TORKOL-4160 file (C-alpha; in steps of 0.2 Angstrom, whole numbers, padded with zeros to 4 digits, m for minus):
104
<pt num="1" X="0591" Y="0509" Z="0475"/>
<pt num="2" X="0604" Y="0521" Z="0469"/>
<pt num="3" X="0623" Y="0521" Z="0470"/>
<pt num="4" X="0632" Y="0537" Z="0477"/>
<pt num="5" X="0641" Y="0538" Z="0461"/>
<pt num="6" X="0625" Y="0539" Z="0451"/>
<pt num="7" X="0618" Y="0553" Z="0463"/>
<pt num="8" X="0634" Y="0563" Z="0459"/>
<pt num="9" X="0630" Y="0561" Z="0440"/>
<pt num="10" X="0612" Y="0567" Z="0443"/>
<pt num="11" X="0619" Y="0582" Z="0453"/>
<pt num="12" X="0631" Y="0586" Z="0438"/>
<pt num="13" X="0616" Y="0585" Z="0426"/>
<pt num="14" X="0606" Y="0597" Z="0437"/>
<pt num="15" X="0620" Y="0610" Z="0438"/>
<pt num="16" X="0623" Y="0608" Z="0419"/>
<pt num="17" X="0605" Y="0610" Z="0414"/>
<pt num="18" X="0597" Y="0621" Z="0428"/>
<pt num="19" X="0582" Y="0626" Z="0416"/>
<pt num="20" X="0577" Y="0608" Z="0415"/>
<pt num="21" X="0579" Y="0603" Z="0433"/>
<pt num="22" X="0578" Y="0619" Z="0444"/>
<pt num="23" X="0563" Y="0617" Z="0456"/>
<pt num="24" X="0559" Y="0600" Z="0450"/>
<pt num="25" X="0559" Y="0583" Z="0460"/>
<pt num="26" X="0566" Y="0568" Z="0450"/>
<pt num="27" X="0565" Y="0551" Z="0457"/>
<pt num="28" X="0581" Y="0542" Z="0453"/>
<pt num="29" X="0585" Y="0523" Z="0454"/>
<pt num="30" X="0598" Y="0512" Z="0446"/>
<pt num="31" X="0589" Y="0496" Z="0452"/>
<pt num="32" X="0573" Y="0489" Z="0459"/>
<pt num="33" X="0573" Y="0472" Z="0468"/>
<pt num="34" X="0560" Y="0462" Z="0477"/>
<pt num="35" X="0565" Y="0455" Z="0494"/>
<pt num="36" X="0569" Y="0438" Z="0487"/>
<pt num="37" X="0580" Y="0446" Z="0473"/>
<pt num="38" X="0589" Y="0456" Z="0486"/>
<pt num="39" X="0592" Y="0441" Z="0497"/>
<pt num="40" X="0599" Y="0432" Z="0482"/>
<pt num="41" X="0611" Y="0446" Z="0478"/>
<pt num="42" X="0617" Y="0445" Z="0496"/>
<pt num="43" X="0620" Y="0427" Z="0495"/>
<pt num="44" X="0630" Y="0429" Z="0479"/>
<pt num="45" X="0641" Y="0442" Z="0488"/>
<pt num="46" X="0646" Y="0431" Z="0503"/>
<pt num="47" X="0664" Y="0433" Z="0506"/>
<pt num="48" X="0666" Y="0448" Z="0495"/>
<pt num="49" X="0660" Y="0460" Z="0509"/>
<pt num="50" X="0659" Y="0459" Z="0527"/>
<pt num="51" X="0642" Y="0465" Z="0529"/>
<pt num="52" X="0634" Y="0452" Z="0517"/>
<pt num="53" X="0621" Y="0446" Z="0530"/>
<pt num="54" X="0603" Y="0444" Z="0523"/>
<pt num="55" X="0590" Y="0450" Z="0535"/>
<pt num="56" X="0576" Y="0438" Z="0536"/>
<pt num="57" X="0558" Y="0446" Z="0535"/>
<pt num="58" X="0555" Y="0442" Z="0553"/>
<pt num="59" X="0570" Y="0452" Z="0559"/>
<pt num="60" X="0565" Y="0466" Z="0548"/>
<pt num="61" X="0547" Y="0466" Z="0556"/>
<pt num="62" X="0555" Y="0468" Z="0573"/>
<pt num="63" X="0564" Y="0484" Z="0568"/>
<pt num="64" X="0549" Y="0495" Z="0572"/>
<pt num="65" X="0547" Y="0510" Z="0560"/>
<pt num="66" X="0563" Y="0506" Z="0551"/>
<pt num="67" X="0557" Y="0488" Z="0548"/>
<pt num="68" X="0541" Y="0495" Z="0541"/>
<pt num="69" X="0550" Y="0506" Z="0529"/>
<pt num="70" X="0561" Y="0491" Z="0523"/>
<pt num="71" X="0546" Y="0480" Z="0521"/>
<pt num="72" X="0537" Y="0494" Z="0511"/>
<pt num="73" X="0552" Y="0496" Z="0500"/>
<pt num="74" X="0551" Y="0477" Z="0496"/>
<pt num="75" X="0532" Y="0476" Z="0493"/>
<pt num="76" X="0528" Y="0493" Z="0486"/>
<pt num="77" X="0543" Y="0505" Z="0484"/>
<pt num="78" X="0545" Y="0521" Z="0475"/>
<pt num="79" X="0540" Y="0523" Z="0457"/>
<pt num="80" X="0556" Y="0529" Z="0449"/>
<pt num="81" X="0557" Y="0525" Z="0430"/>
<pt num="82" X="0573" Y="0516" Z="0429"/>
<pt num="83" X="0573" Y="0516" Z="0410"/>
<pt num="84" X="0571" Y="0535" Z="0410"/>
<pt num="85" X="0585" Y="0537" Z="0423"/>
<pt num="86" X="0597" Y="0527" Z="0412"/>
<pt num="87" X="0591" Y="0537" Z="0397"/>
<pt num="88" X="0595" Y="0554" Z="0405"/>
<pt num="89" X="0610" Y="0550" Z="0415"/>
<pt num="90" X="0618" Y="0535" Z="0406"/>
<pt num="91" X="0622" Y="0518" Z="0414"/>
<pt num="92" X="0615" Y="0517" Z="0432"/>
<pt num="93" X="0623" Y="0505" Z="0444"/>
<pt num="94" X="0614" Y="0489" Z="0447"/>
<pt num="95" X="0613" Y="0483" Z="0466"/>
<pt num="96" X="0623" Y="0467" Z="0463"/>
<pt num="97" X="0637" Y="0477" Z="0454"/>
<pt num="98" X="0638" Y="0489" Z="0469"/>
<pt num="99" X="0637" Y="0475" Z="0481"/>
<pt num="100" X="0651" Y="0466" Z="0473"/>
<pt num="101" X="0662" Y="0481" Z="0477"/>
<pt num="102" X="0668" Y="0482" Z="0459"/>
<pt num="103" X="0672" Y="0498" Z="0450"/>
<pt num="104" X="0664" Y="0504" Z="0434"/>
């Protein structure tokens, strides 16, 4: 997972250091959660955001290909090195921080 603000920081890095990033793909992420951790974060945010409705796994499984994607994210996911991301771009936003709607 990665917040839009963090993507912007990576874009700025790419433009300021083209020799380092030009022609390269970099997996970026600020947080990595299991399905259960994601659901717990949703539960904590109830009342803070209108869209805080955890989707049970059975509903996700009924979403066709999109559901397959979300289940894959929860079981396998990408392989972004979050520690390396934080080292290169500074503090990355955790999902629960983003979900709470608080500003940095």
